[in-house]
N, C-alpha and C positions, 0 to 999 in steps of 0.2 A: 607195476615201474617196479624196476630193477636197479643196485647202482653197479656199475663195472670198476675193476681195476685202476680204471685212469682218472676217476673223480667224478666222471659223468652220473647222470639219474636217466633211463630212460623213462619220457617225458617230459625232461627238462633239459633245460639247456645250459649248457657245460658252463660249470662254475668255475672260475678266476684260480690259476694255476699258484697266485700267489701267496705269500705264506699267510697272509689275512685270510682268502679265500681256505686255504685247508685246514687253520685253525675254527675254523666255522663248522666244517664237515667233521673233524676230528672233537671237539666238546659235543656237537649235537649228536655222535655216535656215542660217547662217551655215555652222555646222560641217560641215552636213551637204555645202554646196553645197563648199563648200572641200575637199572631202575627195571630192566627186566630181568635178561639173562645171568649177572653176576648174581643178585639175590639168591640162586638157588643153592649158593654156598654159607647163608645166612648164619646155619643151626652147625657149623662150625665153628664160630666164633663162641668163646667161653661163657657161660651163663653167668650174667649180675647178679649181684644180692640183694640191689633192687627193684622193688616191684616197678614194670614200664607199665606206663600209663596207657588208656585207649588209645590213641594216636600209633604206638607202637606197638600194641599188640594186633592193630589194623594193617600193618606194616608187614608184621608175622603173617597173617593170613594173606596178604598179596605176594611175599615169596613161596608160600605152601600150592598156592597157583602156578605160580611160575615156574618151580620146582618143576611140577608133574610137563606143565609147559613144555619146556626147556629141553627135558629128555626125550620128548618126539623130537629134536631138532622141526620142529614144522614152524614156517610164519603163519601159516592157519590158527596153529595153538595162541602162540602168542597175540594173535590177533583180536583173539579170544577174550583173554585175559586182558590186553590194552583197553578191550568195549568193557571191559564191567569193570574194572579199578581206575579209570582213566577221569576225570572230570574234563570231557570231549567237548560241552560249549563252551566252558572257559578256554579250555587250550586251544580250541580251535578258534574263539574272539581275539585270542591274544595273538594268534598266527597270523591273521587275515589284515588286524589290524582297521582304519580306517573304510577299507577294501568291503568289509563285511555288511556294510548298509544295501551295496546291490546285491547278496545274497537272498533268497525269496526262501518263504517258510520252508517251500516245498523242497527245494535246493538243501537245506541243510544236513537232512539225515548222508547222504547221498556226499556230501562235502566231509562231514564227520568222521565217517565209515571209509572216507578212503583216505584220510588222514589216518587212521590208526594200520591204515592196510599198509602205507607207507613205511610208517613207523618200526611194524613188525617187519615186512621183509628186507630192510634196511638193517634193522639191527641184527636178523639172521643170517645175511649177506656175510657179514663185519665181525661175527660173535669168533670165530676162531683170532683173532687177532688181539685181542686182550686175554691174555692169561692172571686171570685172578685165583687167588689164593683163599682168601676170605671177606668177609664182609662183620664189621662191627658197629651196634647202634647205641647213643647214648641212653638211657632209660630212661629220659621222658624230656617231649615236644617242650618248644617252645612257641610265645604267640607269636607271628607276622600280620603284618598290614591286611593279607587276604585269603587269612587262613592259620597251620600250624605248620611249625619244622620239628621234623625228626633229622637228627642229625646222624651223621655213618661215614665212617671210616673204610676204605673199598683199601685192602693188601693186596697188592702184585704178587706175583711170584718172583718176579726179578725184585724185587724188595722196595720199590718204589711204592708210594702210598698215595691216596687220593682224597681229600676228603667232600662230601658231598651229600648236599641238604636239601632231602624232600618235603617240599608242600605239598598239603593237604586239606582241602576242604568240605565241606560237608553237602549231597545230595541226595534230598529224599530219605532226609533221617541217617545215613550213616558215611564214614568217609569216603571220599575219592582223592585220589592223585592228582595234584594241579600242574608240577612242574620238578623239576630237578634241576641243583645248581650245582656246578663246578668250576674251578679254577676261573672266578669271575664269569663265567660265561651261566646262561640256562636255556634249557631244551625249548622251552617256549619261544624265547628271544632267538633262537637259530631257526627254528621253524618259519618265526615272522621273517628274518631276513630273508630266505630259503624263496616262502612263496611270495614276499610281497615284489619280489626281483624277479620272480618268474611272470607274477602279472602283470608286472608294469613292462615286461617285452612281448608283453600278449595285448600291446594297449588298454590296457587298463582293464580287464574283460578277466574277472574273474570267475566264471565261469569254465575261463580255457584252464583255469587252475583243477577244478572239480573233476573235468573229465580226463584230464592227467592223472590225477589220483586214482582213480576209477577204468584205467585200461590194465 
């Protein structure tokens, strides 16, 4: 599945060319990119005098893995990092909402790996559009309803900044990235809008989404 310059995604029907439709795409791209390729410049940020807590140190490790992946410019490498660090069961459940009840246990692995593949390819294809200078993190996480939030500021080369909050949860004794929130949007909510719209257009058949994600 690939993204074209016109805004369409191969395997999905064309998204509306309205401002709302484009804001969904833009916020999703930014969330994916800021949660992946942009973290490769994390170490350009000044060191903080405060010792970061475990959740922030975990994001540091995510950044190290993503540095290596981004240097390859490979969607496959980005996908590998997403599979390693994303809480895919949580994200996948949020992304398809009520349609999740249609998804059998045997289909879930294919759905989740397809979702990771979609995000990685989309991020890799759009990376050149976002000129990021540096990223700074707050030294301490904060509690949230479904995990911990790690706050960051993205400094773009044009002088603009974006405040991005990463939500972490725990799975199998370690942290996992559950979401990224920017400009009032979250990555999972944008995936939900894209995925459920596509399922609806396919007559409510969630298997159609699974097939599209894995093409």
